[in-house]
C-alpha positions as MATLAB code, in Angstrom:
seq = 'XXXXXXXXXXXXXXXXXXXXXXXXXXXXXXXXXXXXXXXXXXXXXXXXXXXXXXXXXXXXXXXXXXXXXXXXXXXXXXXXXXXXXXXXXXXXXXXXXXXXXXXXXXXXXXXXXXXXXXXXXXXXXXXXXXXXXXXXXXXXXXXXXXXXXXXXXXXXXXXXXXXXXXXXXXXXXXXXXXXXXXXXXXXXXXXXXXXXXXXXXXXXXXXXXXXXXXXXXXXXXXXXXXXXXXXXXXXXXXXXXXXXXXXXXXXXXXXXXXXXXXXXXXXXXXXXXXXXXXXXXXXXXXXXX';
ca = [
      10.239  -10.177    6.883;
      12.135  -12.293   10.134;
      13.415   -8.974   11.048;
      10.045   -7.610   11.949;
       8.498  -10.410   12.698;
       7.623  -11.243   16.669;
       5.445  -14.378   18.527;
       2.900  -13.317   21.147;
       4.330  -15.239   24.316;
       2.205  -17.754   26.071;
       1.535  -14.857   28.895;
      -0.069  -12.702   26.317;
       0.933   -9.637   24.134;
       3.028   -6.363   24.823;
       4.537   -4.321   22.825;
       8.706   -4.571   23.448;
      10.937   -1.633   22.550;
      12.134   -4.181   19.945;
       9.173   -4.412   18.089;
       8.814   -0.379   17.961;
      12.632   -0.676   16.493;
      11.501   -2.931   14.047;
       8.463   -0.815   12.953;
      10.720    2.403   12.800;
      13.169    0.745   10.910;
      11.443   -1.163    8.592;
       7.876    0.339    8.761;
       5.959   -2.719    9.935;
       5.932   -5.249   12.501;
       4.188   -8.840   12.301;
       2.599  -10.573   15.238;
       1.949  -13.655   14.969;
      -0.982  -15.641   17.156;
      -1.938  -12.223   18.254;
      -5.824  -13.279   18.282;
      -6.524  -16.942   18.962;
      -8.330  -19.235   16.994;
     -11.312  -18.772   19.184;
     -11.721  -15.184   18.292;
     -11.039  -15.566   15.206;
     -13.958  -18.031   14.210;
     -16.093  -15.404   16.240;
     -14.576  -12.201   14.299;
     -15.580  -14.534   11.193;
     -18.885  -14.683   11.862;
     -19.642  -11.420   11.434;
     -18.917  -11.276    8.238;
     -21.202  -14.001    6.862;
     -24.087  -11.447    8.027;
     -26.678   -9.907    5.330;
     -25.704   -6.356    6.908;
     -22.075   -7.143    5.315;
     -23.059   -8.880    2.509;
     -25.256   -6.142    1.602;
     -22.395   -3.692    1.229;
     -20.265   -5.088   -0.703;
     -18.911   -3.266   -3.918;
     -16.333   -4.294   -6.539;
     -13.174   -2.590   -7.527;
     -10.095   -3.081  -10.018;
      -6.915   -1.862  -10.826;
      -8.292   -1.404  -14.379;
      -7.360   -5.163  -15.195;
     -10.056   -7.466  -16.029;
     -10.453   -8.936  -12.552;
     -11.118   -7.403   -9.309;
     -12.336   -7.872   -5.659;
     -14.779   -7.451   -3.614;
     -14.962   -4.730   -0.684;
     -16.883   -2.998    2.037;
     -15.704   -0.283    3.908;
     -17.404    0.924    7.308;
     -16.393    4.199    8.800;
     -17.567    3.523   12.424;
     -16.373    0.082   14.614;
     -19.710   -0.277   15.780;
     -20.070   -2.950   18.626;
     -20.396   -6.247   17.031;
     -17.332   -8.211   17.184;
     -15.453   -6.851   14.443;
     -15.875   -3.500   16.483;
     -14.749   -5.142   19.628;
     -11.425   -6.179   17.504;
     -10.718   -3.198   16.524;
     -11.499   -1.105   19.389;
      -9.380   -3.637   21.805;
      -6.760   -2.574   23.479;
      -3.897   -5.098   22.214;
      -4.882   -3.195   18.594;
      -5.506    0.469   19.822;
      -2.641    0.399   22.294;
      -0.289   -1.339   20.037;
      -0.894    1.047   16.874;
      -0.937    4.320   19.338;
       2.643    3.436   20.974;
       4.124    2.446   17.570;
       3.408    6.207   16.239;
       3.970    8.215   18.862;
       2.321    7.476   21.618;
      -0.524   10.239   20.729;
      -4.315    9.707   21.044;
      -5.973    7.733   18.188;
      -8.944    7.693   16.530;
     -10.630    4.708   14.002;
     -10.540    6.429   10.656;
     -11.834    3.556    8.238;
     -11.944    0.004    8.558;
     -12.601   -2.373    5.001;
     -13.077   -6.162    4.502;
     -11.425   -7.107    0.852;
     -12.410  -10.237   -0.361;
     -10.794  -11.853   -3.496;
     -12.208  -15.369   -4.882;
     -10.617  -18.069   -5.693;
      -9.108  -18.092   -9.257;
     -10.785  -14.408   -9.923;
      -9.848  -11.944   -7.326;
      -7.745   -9.124   -9.013;
      -4.457   -7.368   -7.717;
      -4.651   -4.222   -5.526;
      -2.283   -1.618   -7.231;
       1.076   -0.652   -5.743;
       0.224    2.154   -3.226;
       0.958    4.090    0.239;
      -2.541    4.079    2.339;
      -1.521    7.654    3.167;
      -1.721    8.512   -0.828;
      -5.174    8.039   -0.273;
      -5.227    9.799    2.763;
      -3.589   12.972    1.548;
      -5.967   13.608   -1.256;
      -8.672   13.436    1.287;
      -7.748   16.400    3.599;
      -5.426   14.351    6.324;
      -1.903   16.770    6.753;
       0.524   14.997    8.685;
       1.209   11.029    7.678;
       0.821   10.146   11.413;
      -1.454    7.400   10.807;
      -1.247    3.479   10.220;
      -3.432    0.491    9.168;
      -3.524   -3.055   11.163;
      -3.945   -5.701    8.707;
      -5.489   -9.213   10.147;
      -6.233  -11.971    7.969;
      -9.211  -14.150    7.947;
      -8.095  -16.579    6.069;
      -4.124  -18.054    4.943;
      -2.420  -15.393    2.574;
       0.308  -16.378    0.566;
       1.554  -15.488   -2.441;
      -0.552  -17.809   -5.095;
      -3.948  -16.039   -3.305;
      -2.862  -12.688   -3.256;
      -1.317  -12.041    0.214;
       0.141   -8.924    0.981;
       3.427   -7.615   -0.413;
       5.539   -5.141    1.293;
       8.858   -3.069    0.592;
      10.654   -2.859    4.087;
      11.891    1.210    5.039;
       9.846    2.452    2.278;
       7.616    4.487    4.593;
      10.951    6.638    5.194;
      10.474    7.946    1.175;
       7.660   10.160    2.047;
       4.587   10.390    0.491;
       4.670    9.338   -2.917;
       3.115   11.110   -5.988;
      -0.606    8.565   -6.825;
      -2.437    8.583  -10.183;
      -5.718    6.781  -10.743;
      -5.155    3.256  -11.958;
      -8.623    2.033  -12.621;
     -10.499    2.213   -9.416;
      -7.849    2.675   -6.964;
      -4.810    5.205   -6.284;
      -1.275    3.836   -7.781;
       2.531    5.025   -7.651;
       4.402    5.723  -10.736;
       6.037    2.502  -12.020;
       9.268    3.846  -13.187;
       9.747    5.666   -9.612;
       8.638    2.009   -7.719;
      11.447    0.358  -10.192;
      14.216    2.396   -8.806;
      12.903    2.663   -5.269;
      13.006   -1.463   -5.708;
      16.686   -1.161   -6.877;
      17.277    0.776   -3.847;
      15.274   -0.750   -1.360;
      15.238   -4.286   -2.747;
      12.192   -6.898   -3.258;
       9.157   -6.476   -2.294;
       8.510   -9.371    0.271;
       5.665  -11.214    0.950;
       3.244  -11.079    3.795;
       2.456  -14.802    4.504;
       0.157  -14.649    7.410;
      -2.365  -17.364    8.998;
      -5.599  -16.520   10.735;
      -4.618  -14.798   14.044;
      -1.809  -12.893   12.646;
      -1.723   -9.101   12.515;
       0.980   -6.522   10.724;
       0.450   -3.457   12.302;
       2.417   -0.521    9.494;
       3.098    2.982    8.610;
       0.207    4.442    6.323;
       3.651    5.516    3.838;
       4.885    2.087    3.364;
       4.637    0.962    0.468;
       2.255   -2.410   -0.701;
       0.019   -4.358   -2.984;
      -1.525   -7.626   -3.365;
      -1.363   -9.821   -6.058;
      -4.588  -11.885   -7.701;
      -5.852  -14.747   -6.384;
      -4.657  -17.321   -8.802;
      -5.388  -20.349   -6.500;
      -8.326  -22.460   -5.318;
      -8.685  -20.686   -1.900;
     -10.276  -17.636   -1.273;
      -8.318  -14.999    0.740;
     -10.521  -12.396    3.028;
      -8.390   -9.498    4.482;
      -9.569   -7.118    7.393;
      -7.915   -3.715    7.446;
      -8.568   -1.352   10.198;
      -7.010    2.290    9.814;
      -6.142    4.905   12.347;
      -5.219    8.024   13.001;
      -3.402   10.242   15.591;
      -6.674   12.455   17.197;
      -5.050   15.924   16.689;
      -4.069   15.010   12.834;
      -7.812   15.192   12.005;
      -8.888   16.148    7.723;
      -9.341   19.324    7.406;
     -12.150   19.063    5.542;
     -14.832   16.615    5.414;
     -15.596   16.110    1.392;
     -14.796   12.055    1.822;
     -13.265   11.205    5.783;
     -15.923   12.243    8.288;
     -14.815   14.170   11.503;
     -13.203   12.984   14.185;
     -15.198   10.121   16.352;
     -14.117    9.485   19.706;
     -12.813    6.251   20.135;
     -13.484    4.044   22.951;
     -11.076    0.950   24.102;
     -12.357   -2.105   25.238;
     -10.686   -4.732   27.493;
      -9.481   -7.569   24.920;
     -11.618  -10.062   27.497;
     -14.614   -8.803   25.731;
     -14.223  -10.460   22.592;
     -15.086  -13.472   23.791;
     -17.253  -12.314   26.567;
     -19.408   -9.816   24.834;
     -19.328  -11.582   21.106;
     -22.264  -10.507   19.028;
     -22.452  -10.644   15.150;
     -24.214   -7.892   14.547;
     -24.304   -4.112   15.807;
     -26.584   -2.115   17.126;
     -24.510    0.762   16.149;
     -24.683    2.212   13.020;
     -21.272    1.305   11.490;
     -21.764    3.988    8.716;
     -21.098    1.468    5.693;
     -19.811    3.488    2.141;
     -22.265    3.038   -0.789;
     -20.559    1.859   -3.731;
     -21.329    5.439   -5.476;
     -19.890    7.289   -2.644;
     -16.310    6.300   -2.950;
     -14.956    9.175   -4.739;
     -11.516    8.767   -2.708;
      -9.552    8.766   -5.871;
     -11.999   10.819   -8.155;
      -9.115   13.983   -7.958;
      -6.077   11.993   -8.505;
      -4.268   12.666  -12.525;
      -5.046   10.138  -14.969;
      -1.432    8.608  -16.880;
      -0.674    9.573  -19.946;
       0.754    6.829  -22.678;
];
């Protein structure tokens, strides 16, 4: 993890050659303290609104424990949307993926309650995106922890270098997509054991859509909330609209607006997905015994 972890300089963040090379080699970079404490406090306020509480639904890998999530298509103009469209996020993801124009694919809030939040199955984000019409893995995700994330409360676990495997077949596991267990075991023999992405609020993890990752159950006394922003190259839009929406131009904002334009609720429809609309894994096969 250390080889792909970078600190934010006091004069502000900028993507370096070393970061780009680490992303290409490992499939991710972790930037420490990319957002300030004040920015994170304002961001967290947005998720305590009625707008978000009403859109939460439960997902699980088929086990007894589930986790809660909300998912939406449009960034909006609340502080969540400002973070999503901020120059430091968009330009960094754009340059890591090859300097092509990006659009916002989706956002989701993952919530694991103390002592009850369930695991998220091993998968590649492109395992979902491929099934929903995206032809190339020219997309990536940005993981922003809202709470301290560590092993016991279900932090992300990743396999460095696994993005080079290409897209793996995914099967349906509960409400989720998951890679084959036997193949995963062989991958770990070759690439090494998964590493824990233990993070603090303000840290940001950028990762490729083919990077294998999971998160364990929350067995701690602390909640674990995590915001995940997905971006795709505009030239790589889905060839159908049966689940993912059509491309919408991403209006990037200056980083300073996160503080100066803070608002807890968007006046622009964020287009939340309803529980019954989430059929993103319905076409996947169910493993047979």
